[in-house]
C-alpha positions as CSV (number, residue, x, y, z in Angstrom):
1,M,-9.8,8.6,8.9
2,V,-8.8,9.0,5.3
3,V,-10.1,5.4,4.3
4,Q,-13.8,5.0,5.0
5,Q,-16.4,2.4,4.1
6,H,-19.2,3.5,2.1
7,R,-22.3,1.9,0.8
8,S,-23.6,2.9,-2.6
9,G,-25.4,1.2,-5.2
10,G,-25.5,-2.0,-2.9
11,G,-21.6,-2.4,-3.1
12,A,-19.0,-1.3,-0.6
13,R,-16.5,1.1,-1.9
14,A,-13.3,2.5,0.1
15,V,-12.9,6.1,-0.5
16,C,-9.5,7.9,0.3
17,A,-9.9,11.3,1.4
18,L,-7.0,12.9,-0.3
19,A,-4.0,11.6,-2.4
20,A,-2.3,11.2,-5.6
21,M,-0.3,9.9,-8.5
22,G,0.8,12.8,-10.7
23,V,0.6,13.1,-14.6
24,M,4.3,12.3,-15.2
25,A,4.1,9.1,-13.3
26,A,1.0,7.8,-15.0
27,A,2.5,8.9,-18.3
28,A,5.6,7.7,-17.9
29,G,4.9,4.3,-16.2
30,C,7.8,1.6,-15.8
31,S,8.4,-1.6,-17.8
32,G,8.6,-4.6,-15.6
33,G,11.5,-6.3,-17.5
34,G,14.6,-4.9,-18.8
35,G,18.1,-5.6,-17.5
36,D,20.6,-8.4,-17.6
37,R,19.8,-11.4,-15.6
38,A,23.4,-11.6,-14.7
39,A,23.5,-7.9,-13.5
40,A,20.3,-8.6,-11.5
41,D,21.8,-11.7,-9.7
42,D,25.0,-9.4,-9.1
43,R,22.9,-6.7,-7.4
44,A,20.7,-9.0,-5.4
45,G,20.7,-9.7,-1.6
46,P,23.0,-7.4,0.5
47,G,24.1,-5.2,-2.2
48,A,20.5,-4.4,-3.3
49,V,19.5,-3.5,0.3
50,E,22.4,-1.1,0.5
51,A,21.5,0.5,-2.5
52,V,18.2,1.3,-1.5
53,R,19.1,2.4,2.0
54,Q,21.6,4.6,0.6
55,A,19.1,6.3,-1.5
56,A,16.8,6.9,1.3
57,A,19.8,8.1,3.3
58,V,20.8,10.9,0.4
59,L,17.1,12.3,0.8
60,T,16.6,11.9,4.6
61,G,20.1,13.0,5.7
62,V,20.7,9.7,7.7
63,D,23.8,8.0,7.4
64,A,22.4,4.2,6.6
65,G,25.9,2.8,6.7
66,S,26.5,3.7,10.3
67,A,23.2,2.5,11.7
68,S,22.7,-1.0,13.2
69,P,19.5,-2.9,13.3
70,G,18.4,-1.4,16.6
71,A,20.1,1.8,16.7
72,P,19.3,5.3,15.3
73,A,21.6,6.2,12.5
74,A,23.8,9.6,12.4
75,P,22.2,12.5,10.8
76,R,23.6,14.1,8.0
77,T,22.3,17.2,5.7
78,P,19.6,15.9,3.6
79,G,20.3,15.7,-0.2
80,T,24.0,14.9,0.5
81,P,25.4,11.7,-0.9
82,R,28.2,9.9,0.8
83,T,30.4,9.9,-2.1
84,P,33.6,12.1,-1.5
85,G,33.3,15.5,-3.3
86,T,29.9,16.1,-3.2
87,P,29.2,17.6,0.4
88,G,26.1,19.3,1.1
89,T,26.0,22.6,2.8
90,P,23.5,23.3,5.3
91,G,21.0,25.9,4.9
92,T,21.1,25.7,0.9
93,S,19.1,24.2,-1.7
94,G,20.9,21.8,-4.1
95,P,19.9,19.2,-6.7
96,G,19.4,16.6,-4.1
97,N,17.5,18.9,-1.5
98,T,14.5,19.7,-3.6
99,A,12.2,18.1,-6.2
100,K,8.9,18.0,-8.0
101,V,6.5,15.3,-6.6
102,N,3.8,13.4,-8.1
103,T,1.9,11.1,-5.9
104,S,-1.1,8.5,-6.1
105,M,-2.8,6.5,-3.7
106,E,-5.0,3.8,-4.6
107,T,-7.4,1.6,-2.5
108,A,-9.5,-1.4,-3.3
109,A,-12.5,-2.7,-1.3
110,G,-15.7,-4.4,-2.1
111,G,-14.6,-5.0,-5.8
112,T,-14.0,-1.3,-6.3
113,R,-10.8,0.5,-7.1
114,V,-10.3,4.1,-6.4
115,T,-7.4,6.5,-7.0
116,I,-6.6,10.0,-5.9
117,R,-3.7,12.0,-7.5
118,G,-1.7,15.0,-6.6
119,R,1.3,17.0,-7.5
120,G,3.6,19.7,-5.9
121,T,7.1,20.2,-4.8
122,Y,9.3,19.1,-1.8
123,D,12.4,20.3,0.3
124,F,13.9,17.5,1.9
125,R,16.3,19.8,3.9
126,S,13.4,21.4,5.6
127,R,11.1,18.5,5.6
128,S,8.3,20.7,4.2
129,G,6.4,21.0,0.8
130,R,3.2,21.6,-0.9
131,L,0.6,19.5,-2.9
132,K,-2.4,19.9,-4.7
133,V,-4.5,16.7,-4.2
134,V,-7.4,15.9,-6.6
135,L,-10.1,13.7,-5.4
136,P,-11.7,11.1,-7.8
137,Q,-15.0,11.9,-9.4
138,D,-18.2,10.2,-8.3
139,A,-19.8,7.4,-10.0
140,V,-21.4,9.7,-12.9
141,G,-18.1,11.5,-13.6
142,K,-18.9,14.7,-11.7
143,E,-16.2,16.5,-9.4
144,E,-17.3,15.8,-5.7
145,H,-14.8,18.1,-4.2
146,L,-12.4,21.1,-4.9
147,P,-8.8,20.2,-5.4
148,I,-7.2,20.1,-1.7
149,T,-4.2,22.2,-1.0
150,E,-1.9,20.4,1.4
151,L,1.3,22.0,3.4
152,L,3.4,19.1,4.7
153,A,5.9,20.2,7.5
154,P,7.6,18.3,10.3
155,G,5.0,16.9,12.5
156,A,2.0,18.8,10.9
157,L,-0.3,18.5,7.8
158,Y,-2.1,21.8,6.7
159,M,-5.1,21.3,4.8
160,M,-7.0,24.0,2.6
161,N,-10.7,23.5,1.0
162,R,-10.9,20.4,3.3
163,G,-14.8,20.5,3.1
164,A,-17.0,19.1,5.8
165,G,-17.9,22.6,7.2
166,V,-14.5,24.2,7.1
167,P,-14.7,27.6,5.7
168,K,-12.9,27.9,2.3
169,D,-10.6,30.6,3.5
170,K,-9.4,28.6,6.4
171,W,-6.9,25.8,7.2
172,V,-7.0,22.4,8.9
173,R,-4.2,21.4,11.0
174,I,-3.3,17.7,11.7
175,D,-0.8,16.7,14.1
176,T,0.6,14.0,12.2
177,T,2.5,12.4,15.2
178,A,-1.1,11.5,16.6
179,L,-2.3,9.8,13.7
180,A,-2.4,6.0,13.9
181,D,-0.7,5.7,10.5
182,G,1.6,8.5,10.8
183,N,0.2,10.2,7.7
184,L,1.5,7.6,5.6
185,V,-2.1,7.6,4.1
186,T,-4.3,9.8,6.1
187,G,-3.4,12.9,3.7
188,G,-4.1,10.9,0.7
189,A,-0.5,11.3,-0.2
190,T,2.4,9.9,1.8
191,D,4.9,12.5,3.0
192,P,7.8,12.5,0.6
193,M,10.1,12.2,3.3
194,A,8.2,9.6,5.2
195,A,8.3,7.6,1.8
196,A,12.1,8.0,1.7
197,E,12.5,7.1,5.4
198,L,10.7,4.0,5.2
199,L,13.1,2.5,2.8
200,L,15.8,2.9,5.6
201,G,14.2,-0.4,7.0
202,A,14.6,-2.3,3.7
203,R,15.3,-5.8,3.8
204,A,15.3,-8.9,1.7
205,V,15.6,-6.7,-1.4
206,T,15.9,-8.0,-5.0
207,Y,17.2,-6.2,-8.0
208,L,14.8,-6.7,-11.1
209,G,16.8,-5.1,-13.9
210,E,16.7,-1.7,-15.6
211,S,13.8,0.1,-17.1
212,D,12.8,3.5,-18.4
213,L,11.0,6.0,-16.6
214,A,10.1,9.3,-18.3
215,G,13.2,9.1,-20.4
216,V,15.5,8.2,-17.2
217,T,17.2,5.0,-17.1
218,V,16.3,3.6,-13.6
219,R,17.1,0.4,-11.8
220,H,14.0,-1.4,-10.3
221,Y,14.3,-3.0,-6.8
222,R,11.7,-4.9,-5.0
223,G,11.7,-5.9,-1.4
224,T,10.1,-5.2,2.0
225,T,10.7,-2.7,4.6
226,D,9.9,-2.7,8.3
227,I,8.2,0.4,9.7
228,G,9.5,0.0,13.4
229,R,13.2,-0.6,12.1
230,A,12.8,2.5,9.8
231,A,11.6,4.5,12.6
232,R,14.7,3.7,14.7
233,Q,17.1,4.8,12.0
234,V,15.9,8.3,11.8
235,P,16.9,11.0,14.5
236,A,14.7,11.1,17.6
237,A,13.4,14.5,16.6
238,S,12.1,13.4,13.4
239,R,10.6,9.9,14.1
240,G,7.3,10.8,15.8
241,A,5.3,10.0,12.7
242,L,6.8,6.4,11.9
243,T,6.8,5.6,15.5
244,A,3.1,6.2,15.4
245,A,2.8,4.3,12.0
246,A,4.6,1.2,13.6
247,K,1.9,1.0,16.2
248,G,-1.1,1.7,14.0
249,F,-0.7,-0.8,10.9
250,R,-1.8,-4.2,10.7
251,T,1.7,-5.3,10.2
252,D,5.2,-3.7,10.3
253,T,6.1,-5.1,7.0
254,V,5.6,-3.1,3.9
255,P,6.3,-4.5,0.4
256,F,7.9,-1.7,-2.0
257,D,9.2,-1.3,-5.1
258,A,11.9,1.5,-5.6
259,Y,13.5,2.9,-8.8
260,L,16.9,4.5,-8.6
261,D,18.6,6.6,-11.3
262,E,22.1,6.1,-12.4
263,Q,23.6,8.4,-9.8
264,G,21.6,6.1,-7.1
265,R,18.9,9.0,-6.6
266,L,15.4,7.7,-5.6
267,R,13.0,8.4,-8.5
268,K,10.0,6.5,-7.7
269,V,8.8,4.3,-4.8
270,R,5.7,2.5,-4.4
271,H,4.6,1.2,-1.1
272,R,1.7,-1.3,-0.4
273,F,0.1,-0.9,3.1
274,S,-2.3,-3.0,4.7
275,F,-4.6,-1.9,7.5
276,A,-8.1,-2.5,9.0
277,N,-10.6,0.0,9.4
278,E,-13.7,-1.3,11.3
279,G,-13.9,-4.0,8.9
280,P,-11.8,-6.1,6.5
281,A,-8.2,-5.3,5.9
282,V,-7.8,-2.4,3.3
283,E,-5.1,-2.6,0.8
284,V,-3.6,0.8,-0.1
285,V,-1.1,1.4,-2.6
286,S,0.9,4.8,-2.4
287,T,3.1,5.9,-5.3
288,T,5.7,8.9,-5.0
289,L,7.5,9.9,-8.0
290,L,10.3,12.5,-7.8
291,Y,11.9,14.5,-10.5
292,G,12.9,17.8,-11.3
293,F,15.5,18.2,-8.8
294,G,16.6,21.4,-7.6
295,V,13.3,23.0,-8.2
296,P,12.5,26.2,-6.0
297,V,10.2,25.5,-2.9
298,S,8.4,27.9,-0.9
299,V,6.3,26.7,1.9
300,K,4.5,29.3,4.2
301,I,3.1,27.9,7.2
302,P,-0.5,29.5,8.1
303,A,-0.7,31.8,10.9
304,G,-2.9,30.9,13.9
305,R,-5.8,33.1,12.8
306,D,-5.9,31.3,9.7
307,I,-6.5,27.7,11.0
308,Y,-9.8,26.4,11.6
309,T,-10.5,25.3,15.2
310,G,-14.2,24.4,14.8
311,E,-16.0,21.2,14.5
312,I,-15.5,19.4,11.4
313,R,-18.5,17.3,9.9
314,Q,-18.2,13.5,9.4
315,R,-19.5,12.2,6.4
316,Q,-22.6,10.0,7.2
317,Q,-22.8,6.5,5.6
318,P,-26.1,5.9,3.9
């Protein structure tokens, strides 16, 4: 599991095996205030819920407006807004199809906070992407692990430089539909598609006002989403990971903060997960930042001969 309990120096620390906030996310930040209170009131309630769900629908290719609480939504071409005059073309990349991605994943346990960072690109049309994940330094500031390359694909996660006895020239393949968390945290970075799909289950959303994100004016929404409901909104062929997550987390309810630009596109989302790992509940905060829309994305899935099938050593706890 990506979050394991270790004892070092007399205290417990949670270590995430992979994951990531990027440089732009860290440098840009978001101011918590901003915005007019009257405008905030106008965008609260059903309007705020719809804004968040629609932003998720644009990326995921799901028509959020046609979905009922208990039924799957109708599929659309990912990256295609529902507004007239902006249709997407299947099989082609466009400004809404691809993006640069920065991610971060932070855990806190035993009084210790650990953050893992990553960056890369993602194609929402093909549900695939490439990330380089940097693990945190050890207690004395030394690098404990080479950056891990991750390839994200439908139903699978591929990792290079996995360590734990895996040869450096081999990939490790993980079936994300078999993971208890659906790879929302196992890979150390939430799959950008899953991060967007989670917002399809948004509820009780409040608009908090405008802020600045790397020079872009964004609208800040805060609310909760239901993993199970989100899983039911996506097409059956794509819901395996979220369905697994709905069964594996401590609760289906996930608090989030979402930031949409003036075009209604999702620019940043932060989810707060909670789950138990052979002990007290562990809180994991996962942040996904999207920018540079329309960037070329190339993901080559490893051939079978390049995938490691041997035993992976498990870290021993002192």
